[in-house]
Backbone as CSV, one residue per row, in Angstrom:
resi,resn,N_x,N_y,N_z,CA_x,CA_y,CA_z,C_x,C_y,C_z
1,MET,-2.085,-49.110,120.438,-1.687,-47.808,119.412,-1.474,-47.785,117.998
2,ILE,-0.445,-49.768,117.971,-0.559,-50.201,116.500,-1.909,-50.000,116.102
3,ALA,-3.478,-50.346,116.653,-4.208,-50.940,116.309,-5.146,-49.988,115.460
4,VAL,-4.361,-48.237,116.488,-5.165,-47.100,115.263,-4.215,-46.781,114.280
5,ILE,-3.292,-46.561,114.470,-2.404,-46.436,113.375,-2.528,-47.073,112.118
6,ALA,-2.707,-48.607,112.150,-2.933,-49.325,111.445,-4.316,-48.940,110.340
7,SER,-4.857,-49.234,111.161,-5.387,-48.472,110.498,-6.350,-47.493,109.723
8,GLU,-5.175,-46.462,110.360,-5.099,-45.015,109.163,-4.401,-44.694,108.082
9,PHE,-3.394,-45.906,108.245,-2.042,-46.092,107.402,-2.732,-46.311,106.131
10,PRO,-2.257,-45.390,105.431,-2.482,-44.825,103.589,-2.363,-45.951,103.006
11,LEU,-1.373,-46.968,103.116,-1.494,-48.553,101.572,-3.005,-48.679,102.090
12,VAL,-3.411,-48.482,103.699,-4.727,-49.584,103.920,-5.587,-48.522,103.033
13,GLN,-6.091,-47.783,104.353,-7.180,-46.171,103.920,-6.631,-45.531,101.994
14,PRO,-6.003,-45.157,101.673,-5.588,-44.123,100.489,-5.792,-42.511,100.515
15,SER,-7.493,-42.643,101.435,-7.875,-40.823,100.375,-8.457,-40.644,101.997
16,LEU,-7.780,-41.179,103.234,-7.966,-40.529,104.561,-8.475,-38.793,104.979
17,TYR,-7.278,-38.741,104.829,-6.437,-37.454,105.140,-7.654,-36.373,104.290
18,ALA,-7.318,-37.248,102.852,-8.332,-35.851,101.972,-9.606,-35.692,102.400
19,GLU,-10.488,-37.003,102.965,-11.427,-36.624,102.569,-12.232,-36.148,104.187
20,GLN,-11.206,-36.176,105.254,-12.615,-35.854,106.483,-12.703,-34.275,106.509
21,THR,-13.183,-34.196,107.729,-14.271,-33.173,107.480,-14.247,-32.678,108.931
22,PRO,-14.331,-31.179,109.184,-13.371,-30.621,110.438,-14.284,-30.992,111.308
23,PRO,-15.809,-31.737,111.887,-16.165,-31.579,112.873,-15.504,-33.228,113.756
24,VAL,-15.317,-34.025,111.765,-14.689,-35.083,112.312,-12.952,-35.336,112.951
25,VAL,-12.425,-34.279,112.645,-10.979,-33.742,113.145,-11.013,-33.736,114.211
26,TYR,-12.549,-32.896,114.468,-12.367,-32.096,116.591,-12.543,-33.375,117.178
27,LEU,-13.386,-34.991,116.450,-14.338,-35.861,117.438,-12.048,-36.515,117.702
28,SER,-11.537,-36.832,116.454,-10.617,-37.531,116.992,-9.449,-36.611,117.770
29,GLY,-9.517,-35.339,117.799,-8.698,-34.241,119.000,-9.384,-34.296,120.171
30,VAL,-10.321,-35.127,120.622,-11.137,-35.283,121.732,-10.485,-36.295,122.357
31,LEU,-10.098,-37.519,121.341,-10.141,-38.890,121.896,-8.780,-38.888,121.833
32,MET,-7.266,-37.765,120.805,-6.013,-37.583,121.285,-6.282,-37.722,122.760
33,PHE,-7.172,-36.178,122.549,-6.419,-35.398,124.164,-6.625,-36.308,126.013
34,VAL,-8.447,-37.336,125.452,-8.249,-37.540,126.213,-6.953,-38.265,126.685
35,ALA,-6.438,-39.413,125.452,-6.447,-41.139,125.854,-3.960,-40.135,126.588
36,GLY,-4.036,-39.366,125.826,-2.579,-38.126,126.325,-2.846,-37.764,127.760
37,LEU,-3.365,-37.570,127.839,-3.937,-36.721,128.593,-4.028,-38.010,130.048
38,ALA,-4.627,-39.412,130.005,-4.529,-40.494,130.445,-2.906,-40.695,130.897
39,ILE,-2.376,-40.435,129.706,-1.666,-41.744,129.861,-0.205,-40.955,130.246
40,VAL,-0.037,-39.407,130.060,0.343,-38.589,131.491,0.180,-38.709,133.006
41,ARG,-0.877,-38.471,132.788,-1.472,-38.645,134.121,-1.267,-40.174,135.097
42,ALA,-0.911,-40.648,134.427,-0.820,-42.257,134.427,0.715,-42.585,134.532
43,HIS,1.388,-41.837,133.337,2.424,-42.455,133.312,3.561,-41.435,132.348
44,ASN,3.772,-40.632,133.651,4.962,-39.446,133.625,6.589,-39.065,134.026
45,ILE,6.698,-40.899,133.739,8.358,-40.465,134.438,9.326,-40.444,132.961
46,TRP,10.154,-39.684,133.228,11.631,-39.405,132.822,12.132,-40.163,132.999
47,ALA,12.581,-40.852,132.698,13.684,-41.724,133.045,15.057,-41.948,131.570
48,ARG,15.739,-42.613,132.178,16.758,-42.881,130.999,16.471,-43.792,130.668
49,ASN,15.277,-44.860,130.403,15.286,-45.783,129.268,13.701,-45.792,128.852
50,TRP,13.695,-46.964,127.802,12.434,-47.032,126.456,11.819,-47.140,127.343
51,THR,11.120,-46.049,128.987,9.476,-45.840,129.455,9.594,-44.574,128.675
52,VAL,10.527,-43.599,128.879,10.470,-42.325,127.983,9.391,-42.294,126.859
53,LEU,9.597,-43.397,126.501,9.073,-43.418,124.982,7.084,-42.490,125.515
54,VAL,6.942,-43.571,125.826,5.665,-44.492,126.351,4.899,-42.897,127.118
55,THR,5.757,-41.698,128.296,5.290,-40.308,128.004,5.261,-39.858,127.338
56,LEU,6.810,-39.455,126.141,6.570,-38.678,125.147,5.618,-38.710,123.726
57,CYS,4.623,-40.314,124.081,3.159,-40.527,123.289,2.006,-39.849,123.714
58,GLY,2.280,-40.450,125.334,1.482,-39.350,126.174,1.463,-38.013,125.562
59,TRP,2.806,-37.942,126.260,2.405,-35.978,126.180,2.780,-35.525,123.954
60,ALA,2.315,-35.963,123.242,2.352,-35.480,121.599,0.821,-35.708,121.473
61,LEU,0.230,-36.709,121.680,-1.377,-36.903,121.789,-1.939,-36.407,122.797
62,LEU,-1.269,-35.505,123.859,-2.059,-34.487,124.648,-1.738,-32.850,123.853
63,ILE,-0.878,-33.046,123.194,-0.601,-32.127,122.112,-1.489,-31.334,120.697
64,LEU,-1.686,-33.028,119.930,-1.906,-33.067,118.266,-3.218,-32.443,118.831
65,GLY,-3.745,-33.263,120.661,-5.358,-33.673,120.214,-5.760,-32.307,120.365
66,THR,-4.742,-31.687,121.133,-5.111,-29.873,121.617,-5.106,-29.289,120.155
67,VAL,-4.115,-29.124,119.931,-4.409,-28.575,117.568,-5.628,-28.455,117.176
68,ARG,-5.725,-30.239,117.337,-6.820,-30.859,116.595,-8.235,-29.834,117.176
69,MET,-8.359,-29.753,118.568,-9.136,-28.955,119.097,-10.011,-27.759,118.400
70,PHE,-9.221,-27.370,118.592,-8.847,-25.540,118.322,-9.295,-25.247,117.045
71,ALA,-8.073,-26.212,115.745,-7.499,-25.675,115.193,-8.329,-26.788,114.172
72,ALA,-9.351,-27.564,114.169,-9.905,-28.523,113.422,-9.490,-27.804,111.923
73,SER,-10.144,-27.028,111.923,-10.872,-26.804,109.904,-9.108,-26.506,110.064
74,ARG,-8.754,-25.938,110.072,-6.569,-25.307,109.375,-6.039,-26.486,109.266
75,TYR,-6.294,-27.519,110.321,-5.221,-28.277,110.394,-6.648,-29.794,109.382
76,GLN,-7.590,-29.585,109.261,-8.277,-30.482,107.693,-8.081,-29.912,106.454
77,ARG,-7.568,-28.677,106.538,-7.326,-28.429,105.340,-5.688,-28.749,105.102
78,ALA,-4.487,-28.518,105.737,-3.105,-28.918,105.650,-3.040,-30.442,105.631
79,SER,-3.881,-31.521,106.307,-3.470,-32.118,105.934,-3.941,-33.240,104.567
80,ALA,-5.224,-32.622,103.958,-5.251,-32.377,102.419,-3.865,-32.034,101.459
81,GLN,-3.840,-30.968,101.803,-3.100,-30.718,101.076,-1.918,-31.374,101.397
82,THR,-0.968,-32.127,102.218,-0.322,-32.419,102.587,0.445,-33.989,101.762
83,ALA,1.535,-34.584,100.768,1.030,-35.316,99.983,1.269,-37.078,101.185
84,SER,0.817,-37.644,99.941,0.344,-38.957,101.345,2.284,-39.839,101.606
85,TRP,2.953,-39.853,100.302,4.095,-39.978,100.849,4.430,-39.230,102.419
86,VAL,4.194,-37.874,102.780,5.150,-38.260,104.234,4.115,-38.616,105.442
87,PHE,2.502,-38.990,105.017,1.463,-39.790,105.921,2.577,-41.019,106.268
88,LEU,2.481,-41.748,105.073,3.265,-42.607,104.639,5.074,-43.093,105.763
89,VAL,5.433,-42.238,105.702,6.571,-41.962,106.575,6.662,-41.577,107.845
90,LEU,5.307,-40.848,108.551,5.319,-40.427,109.296,5.046,-41.464,110.832
91,GLU,3.941,-42.448,109.762,2.992,-43.746,110.314,3.551,-44.862,110.110
92,THR,4.831,-45.091,109.433,5.638,-45.998,109.475,6.560,-45.777,110.368
93,ALA,7.031,-44.130,111.372,7.642,-44.517,112.329,6.963,-44.461,113.058
94,LEU,5.371,-44.473,113.603,4.574,-43.679,114.906,4.592,-46.457,114.779
95,VAL,4.470,-46.600,113.840,4.107,-48.110,114.256,5.585,-48.875,114.434
96,ILE,6.551,-48.045,114.506,8.177,-48.754,114.493,8.435,-48.485,116.058
97,VAL,7.764,-47.310,116.189,7.567,-46.806,117.966,6.301,-47.631,118.818
98,ALA,5.727,-47.923,118.671,4.690,-48.783,119.092,4.748,-50.656,119.463
99,VAL,5.892,-50.760,118.148,5.705,-52.416,118.008,6.779,-52.102,118.949
100,TYR,7.375,-51.491,118.867,9.197,-51.156,119.577,8.680,-51.356,121.031
101,ILE,7.316,-50.245,121.326,7.152,-50.017,123.388,6.495,-51.587,123.522
102,THR,5.451,-52.170,122.511,4.363,-53.296,122.812,5.742,-53.931,123.261
103,PHE,7.093,-54.371,122.656,7.553,-54.897,122.832,8.063,-55.116,123.643
104,LYS,8.903,-54.178,124.329,9.618,-54.692,126.143,8.960,-54.324,126.958
105,ALA,7.127,-54.147,127.081,6.333,-53.809,127.743,5.953,-55.682,128.004
106,TYR,6.011,-56.414,126.852,6.001,-57.622,127.464,6.894,-58.449,127.508
107,SER,8.271,-57.837,127.398,9.731,-59.550,128.046,10.198,-59.164,128.341
108,ARG,11.013,-59.822,129.465,11.106,-59.883,130.504,11.869,-58.894,130.894
109,SER,11.997,-58.438,132.025,12.814,-57.911,132.816,14.219,-57.761,133.261
110,GLU,15.730,-57.759,132.382,16.985,-57.630,132.933,16.667,-58.055,134.519
């Protein structure tokens, strides 16, 4: 998750979202859908601890992948018209969540 977000980060690739074509949006939607489905099937745990973030990320990938597959052109147009600071804020939040999940997954249990 960290590697994918870092590669899409607006400071790394400033015009990535402006130059997407609908087939590329569709393909990334398929990949997100498959990844989200795999996470939800393997880790659909609704506990009151940090592991619920994994489940929420899986469901978010599943939903976003579905939107990208069925509305690729509309998604591409909307993302091209969105200000770059919005992507910067969203992807910064996603990096924070990804780092937190990674840290908790590899830290010693209490």
